[in-house]
C-alpha positions in Angstrom: 2.8 21.3 23.1 -0.7 20.8 21.2 -0.5 19.5 18.1 -4.0 18.6 17.8 -4.8 22.5 18.3 -1.6 23.1 15.9 -3.3 21.1 13.3 -6.6 22.4 13.5 -4.8 26.1 13.1 -4.4 24.5 9.3 -7.5 22.2 8.6 -8.5 25.0 6.4 -5.3 24.7 4.2 -5.3 21.2 4.6 -8.9 20.4 3.4 -7.4 23.0 0.2 -4.9 21.0 -1.2 -6.0 17.2 -0.6 -8.8 18.4 -2.9 -6.4 19.9 -5.3 -4.8 16.6 -5.0 -7.7 14.9 -6.1 -9.2 17.2 -8.7 -5.6 16.3 -9.9 -4.9 12.5 -10.1 -2.1 10.6 -12.0 -0.9 7.2 -12.7 2.3 5.3 -11.6 5.6 7.4 -12.2 4.0 10.3 -14.0 3.2 12.3 -11.5 4.2 15.9 -12.7 1.1 17.6 -11.6 1.0 16.3 -8.4 4.8 16.1 -7.6 5.2 20.1 -8.4 2.2 20.9 -6.0 4.2 19.4 -3.5 7.3 21.1 -4.2 5.1 24.6 -4.1 4.5 23.3 -0.8 7.8 22.3 0.3 9.7 25.7 -1.2 7.3 28.1 0.4 7.8 26.3 3.7 11.5 26.3 3.0 12.1 23.1 3.7 14.6 21.7 1.9 14.1 18.6 -1.2 15.7 16.6 -3.7 13.3 14.5 -6.3 14.0 10.7 -6.4 12.1 7.5 -8.4 11.5 10.0 -11.1 8.4 12.1 -9.6 8.8 10.9 -6.3 10.1 13.4 -3.7 12.5 13.2 0.1 12.4 16.7 1.6 14.1 17.2 5.3 13.8 19.2 8.7 16.9 19.5 10.1 16.2 19.4 14.5 17.9 22.4 16.2 17.2 21.7 19.6 20.9 22.4 21.9 20.6 18.5 23.0 20.2 17.7 19.2 21.1 13.4 18.5 22.0 12.0 14.9 18.6 10.4 15.0 16.2 10.7 12.4 12.8 10.0 11.5 10.8 9.3 8.2 6.8 9.7 7.3 6.6 8.4 4.3 3.3 8.3 2.0 1.9 7.1 -1.6 1.4 9.9 -4.5 -0.4 7.9 -7.3 -4.1 7.2 -8.2 -6.0 4.4 -9.7 -7.0 4.0 -13.1 -11.2 4.2 -13.4 -13.8 7.0 -13.2 -15.0 8.7 -10.8 -18.9 8.7 -9.9 -18.9 11.3 -7.1 -20.6 14.4 -7.7 -18.6 16.3 -4.9 -17.5 19.7 -6.4 -13.6 18.5 -5.9 -13.9 15.5 -7.9 -11.5 14.3 -10.5 -11.0 16.9 -13.1 -9.2 13.9 -15.1 -11.4 11.3 -17.2 -10.9 7.5 -15.8 -8.8 8.3 -13.6 -9.2 9.6 -9.7 -7.9 9.0 -6.2 -9.7 5.5 -5.1 -7.2 4.2 -2.3 -6.8 8.1 0.1 -3.4 9.0 -1.6 -4.2 12.4 -1.9 -5.5 12.6 2.1 -1.9 10.6 2.7 0.2 13.4 0.7 -1.7 16.2 2.5 -1.3 14.9 6.0 2.5 14.4 5.0 2.4 18.2 3.7 0.8 18.7 7.2 3.2 17.2 9.6 5.6 18.9 7.4 4.5 22.1 8.0 4.1 22.1 11.9 7.0 20.0 12.6 9.0 22.8 10.5 7.5 25.5 12.6 9.6 23.8 15.8 11.9 22.9 14.9 13.8 24.6 17.3 12.8 21.9 19.4 13.3 18.7 17.6 16.4 16.4 19.1 16.8 14.9 15.3 15.8 15.1 11.7 12.2 14.1 9.9 12.4 13.1 6.6 9.1 13.1 4.3 8.8 10.4 1.6 6.4 10.8 -0.9 7.0 7.8 -3.0 5.4 7.4 -6.7 3.9 4.3 -8.4 2.4 2.1 -5.1 -0.6 1.1 -6.8 1.7 -0.8 -9.7 5.5 -1.5 -9.2 6.2 0.4 -6.4 8.2 3.5 -6.3 9.7 2.3 -3.1 12.3 0.2 -4.4 13.5 2.7 -6.6 13.7 5.2 -3.8 15.6 2.9 -1.3 18.2 2.3 -4.5 18.4 5.9 -4.9 19.4 6.9 -1.1 16.0 8.1 0.2 16.7 6.2 3.3 20.6 8.0 3.5 21.9 11.5 4.1 20.8 11.3 7.0 20.8 8.0 7.8 17.0 6.5 8.4 16.5 5.1 11.5 13.2 4.6 11.9 9.9 5.0 9.4 6.0 5.8 10.0 3.3 5.8 7.5 -0.5 5.4 7.5 -3.2 4.4 5.3 -6.4 5.8 5.4 -9.6 3.1 6.2 -13.2 4.0 6.0 -14.0 0.9 8.6 -12.5 2.9 11.0 -14.3 5.9 12.3 -12.6 9.6 12.3 -11.0 10.2 15.0 -9.3 7.2 15.8 -7.0 5.1 14.6 -6.4 1.2 13.8 -2.9 -0.5 14.8 -1.4 -4.1 14.7 1.5 -6.0 16.0 3.9 -7.8 13.6 2.6 -8.4 10.1 0.1 -6.0 8.9 -0.1 -6.5 5.0 0.4 -9.7 2.9 3.0 -10.7 0.4 2.5 -11.1 -3.2 3.4 -13.0 -6.0 1.1 -12.5 -9.2 1.9 -15.7 -11.6 0.7 -17.0 -14.6 0.1 -20.8 -16.1 0.5 -21.4 -20.0 -1.0 -25.0 -20.2 -0.8 -26.7 -23.3 -2.4 -29.9 -24.9 -3.0 -30.9 -28.6 -6.3 -29.0 -30.1 -9.1 -31.0 -32.3 -12.6 -31.0 -32.7 -15.3 -30.7 -30.2 -16.4 -34.3 -31.4 -13.1 -36.8 -31.1 -11.5 -35.0 -27.9 -10.2 -38.7 -28.0 -8.1 -37.6 -31.1 -6.9 -34.4 -28.8 -5.5 -33.6 -25.5 -7.8 -31.2 -24.0 -6.0 -28.1 -22.1 -9.4 -27.1 -20.4 -9.7 -30.0 -19.2 -6.2 -30.0 -17.2 -7.1 -26.0 -16.2 -9.9 -27.5 -14.5 -7.7 -30.0 -12.4 -5.0 -27.5 -12.1 -7.0 -24.6 -10.3 -9.0 -27.9 -8.0 -5.3 -28.9 -7.1 -4.1 -25.4 -6.3 -7.0 -24.3 -3.8 -6.0 -27.7 -1.8 -2.3 -25.6 -1.4 -4.0 -23.9 1.3 -6.6 -25.7 2.7 -4.7 -29.1 2.7 -0.9 -27.9 2.9 -1.3 -24.4 5.1 -1.5 -24.4 8.7 -5.2 -22.8 9.1 -3.6 -20.1 11.7 -1.5 -18.9 8.9 -3.5 -17.0 6.1 -2.9 -17.8 2.4 -4.7 -17.1 -0.7 -4.7 -18.5 -4.1 -6.6 -16.9 -6.9 -7.1 -17.3 -10.1 -8.7 -14.1 -11.8 -8.1 -14.7 -15.6 -8.6 -17.6 -17.8 -7.9 -17.4 -21.5 -8.2 -20.3 -24.1 -10.6 -21.2 -26.9 -12.1 -19.8 -29.9 -15.7 -21.8 -30.3 -17.6 -24.1 -28.5 -17.1 -27.0 -30.9 -13.2 -26.7 -30.5 -10.9 -28.5 -28.1 -7.5 -25.6 -28.3 -4.1 -25.9 -28.1 -3.3 -24.0 -24.8 -5.0 -22.1 -21.8 -3.3 -19.7 -20.2 -4.6 -18.6 -16.4 -3.9 -15.1 -14.6 -3.4 -14.8 -10.9 -1.8 -14.2 -7.5 -0.3 -16.0 -4.3 -0.3 -14.2 -1.1 1.0 -15.1 2.5 1.6 -14.0 5.7 5.1 -15.4 6.2 8.5 -16.1 4.3 8.5 -19.6 5.0 4.5 -19.9 3.1 5.9 -18.0 0.4 8.7 -19.6 -1.0 6.7 -23.4 0.0 3.8 -22.5 -1.6 6.2 -20.6 -4.6 7.4 -24.4 -5.1 4.6 -26.2 -4.4 2.3 -24.6 -6.9 5.0 -25.2 -9.7 5.4 -28.8 -8.7 1.5 -28.7 -8.8 0.9 -27.7 -11.9 4.0 -29.5 -13.8 2.3 -32.9 -12.2 -1.0 -32.3 -13.2 -0.5 -31.4 -16.5 2.1 -34.3 -17.1 -1.0 -36.8 -16.1 -3.1 -35.4 -18.4 -0.7 -35.8 -21.0 0.2 -32.1 -21.3 3.0 -29.8 -20.4 3.0 -26.5 -18.9 5.3 -22.8 -19.0 5.2 -21.4 -14.8 6.3 -17.9 -14.5 5.7 -16.5 -10.9 7.0 -12.8 -10.4 8.4 -11.8 -7.3 6.1 -8.4 -5.7 5.5 -7.0 -2.1 7.0 -8.1 0.5 4.9 -8.6 4.0 4.9 -5.3 5.6 6.0 -6.3 9.3 5.4 -3.6 12.2 8.2 -3.5 14.8 7.9 -3.5 18.1 9.4 -0.9 19.2 7.5 1.3 16.5 4.2 -0.1 17.5 4.7 0.8 20.7 6.0 4.7 20.2 3.2 5.3 17.9 0.6 3.5 19.9 1.6 5.3 23.5 1.6 8.7 20.9 -1.6 8.1 20.2 -3.3 7.2 22.9 -2.0 10.7 24.4 -3.3 12.6 21.6 -6.7 10.7 20.9 -7.7 8.9 24.4 -7.3 5.0 25.1 -10.4 4.2 23.0 -9.5 6.1 19.7 -6.6 3.5 19.3 -7.7 -0.1 18.0 -5.6 -3.2 18.3 -6.5 -4.7 15.4 -6.0 -8.2 16.2 -5.8 -9.3 12.0 -3.6 -8.4 9.4 -5.3 -7.6 5.8 -5.1 -10.2 2.8 -4.2 -6.8 0.7 -0.7 -5.4 0.2 1.4 -2.4 0.6 4.5 -1.2 -0.9 5.5 0.6 2.6 6.4 -3.2 3.0 9.8 -2.4 1.0 10.9 0.4 3.9 10.0 -1.7 6.8 12.5 -4.4 5.3 14.8 -2.1 5.5 14.2 0.1 8.9 12.3 -0.8 11.9 8.9 0.9 11.2 5.2 1.2 11.7 2.1 1.6 9.4 -1.2 2.4 11.1 -4.9 2.7 9.8 -6.2 5.9 10.0 -10.0 6.4 10.3 -11.7 8.4 7.5 -15.3 6.8 7.6 -18.6 9.0 9.1 -21.6 6.9 8.6 -23.9 10.0 9.1 -22.1 12.1 6.5 -22.5 8.3 4.2 -18.8 8.1 3.9 -18.9 4.6 3.9 -17.7 3.6 0.5 -14.9 1.4 0.7 -11.0 1.9 -0.9 -10.8 1.4 -4.4 -14.8 1.6 -5.4 -15.7 4.4 -7.6 -17.7 6.2 -4.6 -14.8 6.5 -2.4 -14.5 9.6 -0.6 -13.2 10.9 3.0 -14.1 13.1 5.9 -11.8 15.3 5.5 -12.0 15.7 9.5 -9.4 12.4 9.6 -6.5 15.3 8.0 -6.0 17.0 10.8 -6.2 13.5 13.2 -3.4 12.0 11.0 -1.4 15.7 11.1 -1.4 15.5 14.6 -0.5 11.6 15.0 2.5 12.0 12.2 3.8 14.7 14.1 3.4 13.3 18.0 5.5 9.8 16.8 7.9 11.7 14.6 8.6 14.1 18.4 8.6 11.0 20.6 10.8 9.0 18.2 13.5 11.6 18.2 12.9 12.6 22.1 12.6 9.3 23.5 
């Protein structure tokens, strides 16, 4: 079967659907319009589904091939937008002030629904089942853990899962794929450093938490540059500092907020431990004390070797070897698909949506981000081909 042609035939429908999502961006778990659009589509296609994680959705197509097995593959997409103002003047720009699909989740949902439509049409040829997981809150706390807890990967049990993210740095019609760890783990943290306030003209009468903060920031950078292998990427970023009320007053305390990004479980645990030790020792050595909170967030996203091989072969057969880019480096960004990758064999690829000639070059999370919508049919075809090959091979 020519999946490119099947995807091409519904291209106009895909574009219309994507623009409908794009015009109505919603945040976090509050995705009521978005959820209704998805349910409306699935109902029209006569595909069974149930709600999950508040506004999330899980749909299933049951294969009907004579030699059908009991394997199930899932295709996952994210649903939520970002709290930012869109500055594009496209006819389909966001209709909701302060909200924008600046990360391509509108395209991700569209491609999942397009794949559902195509695969449902050929379900008599499917040797297993295909689930479609529509995840809310990817940009915040991640809906994946909630969906997993509520049975998204069960009944029927998922044996492998596929996901993707649009990427403006890859030309439309191509994909990128990384073996092994593809996305980092993250641990946000808050540090409160306590000293003793005094007049700025008499620093010897107090304990300066701002001076301690400067020492802490410098010391934390050494955890990466001198304690972490240079071939194992890690990042410690301080993104927010809050302390003091006047130029001539030394405050009682300073609060720092930041994030740790790591690529291995070992580095993740080691840096969390060393961050606490380092901050406590720095504060104590200067006469102060501290409180530290390190929060658990997204884990590393690991691409399973067998799933990688299936996706690579499927995409190469569809698009040609030249249009399947092997990515040598992971990204320090995070992705809640990682939670699914901890539960079942998974593959997550980058779908090219860039087109310099048409001006589609702005990065994700930009107020000018947009995609070449020709990528939609590519994503549908790759999703379908990988799912079929997983079930058949």
